[in-house]
C-alpha positions in Angstrom: 6.5 0.1 22.7 7.7 -1.4 19.4 7.1 0.2 16.0 8.3 -2.9 14.2 6.1 -3.8 11.1 4.6 -7.2 11.9 2.5 -7.5 8.7 3.0 -10.8 6.9 2.2 -11.5 3.3 0.4 -14.7 2.5 2.8 -15.1 -0.5 6.2 -13.9 0.6 7.4 -13.8 -3.0 5.0 -10.9 -3.6 6.9 -8.6 -1.3 8.6 -6.6 -4.1 5.3 -6.2 -6.0 3.5 -5.0 -2.8 6.3 -2.5 -2.1 6.0 -1.1 -5.6 2.2 -1.0 -5.3 2.6 0.9 -2.0 5.1 3.3 -3.5 2.7 4.0 -6.5 -0.2 4.6 -4.1 1.9 7.0 -2.0 3.0 8.9 -5.1 -0.7 9.2 -6.2 -1.7 10.8 -2.9 1.4 13.0 -2.7 3.2 11.2 0.2 6.9 10.6 0.0 8.1 7.3 1.2 11.7 6.4 1.8 13.3 2.9 1.7 13.1 1.2 5.1 11.4 2.7 8.1 8.6 5.2 7.5 7.6 5.4 11.1 7.5 9.2 10.9 4.4 9.2 8.7 1.4 10.8 10.2 -1.8 8.7 10.6 -3.4 10.8 7.9 -0.5 10.0 5.4 -0.5 6.3 6.2 -4.3 6.2 6.0 -4.2 8.0 2.6 -1.8 5.4 1.2 -3.8 2.4 2.5 -7.0 3.9 1.3 -5.6 4.5 -2.2 -4.3 0.9 -2.3 -7.8 -0.4 -1.3 -9.4 1.9 -3.9 -7.2 0.5 -6.7 -7.8 -3.1 -5.6 -11.6 -2.6 -5.6 -11.4 -0.9 -9.1 -9.4 -3.8 -10.4 -11.9 -6.3 -9.0 -14.8 -4.4 -10.4 -13.1 -4.3 -13.9 -12.5 -8.0 -13.8 -16.0 -9.0 -12.9 -17.6 -6.5 -15.4 -15.6 -8.2 -18.3 -16.9 -11.7 -17.4 
């Protein structure tokens, strides 16, 4: 069983920005990430990071549409 990350970005040039976004979300929910492999994260920790990222994206979208 491979734990290799197979996620692909639609815009490869956005990789650094997405890594920074993920790090910020992790900090906000109190999860420490290290450079490289974070395969030791629990499902709860990984889910918290992903959930925080989605929450921030939805908030940004809502702010954008409310100002139009």
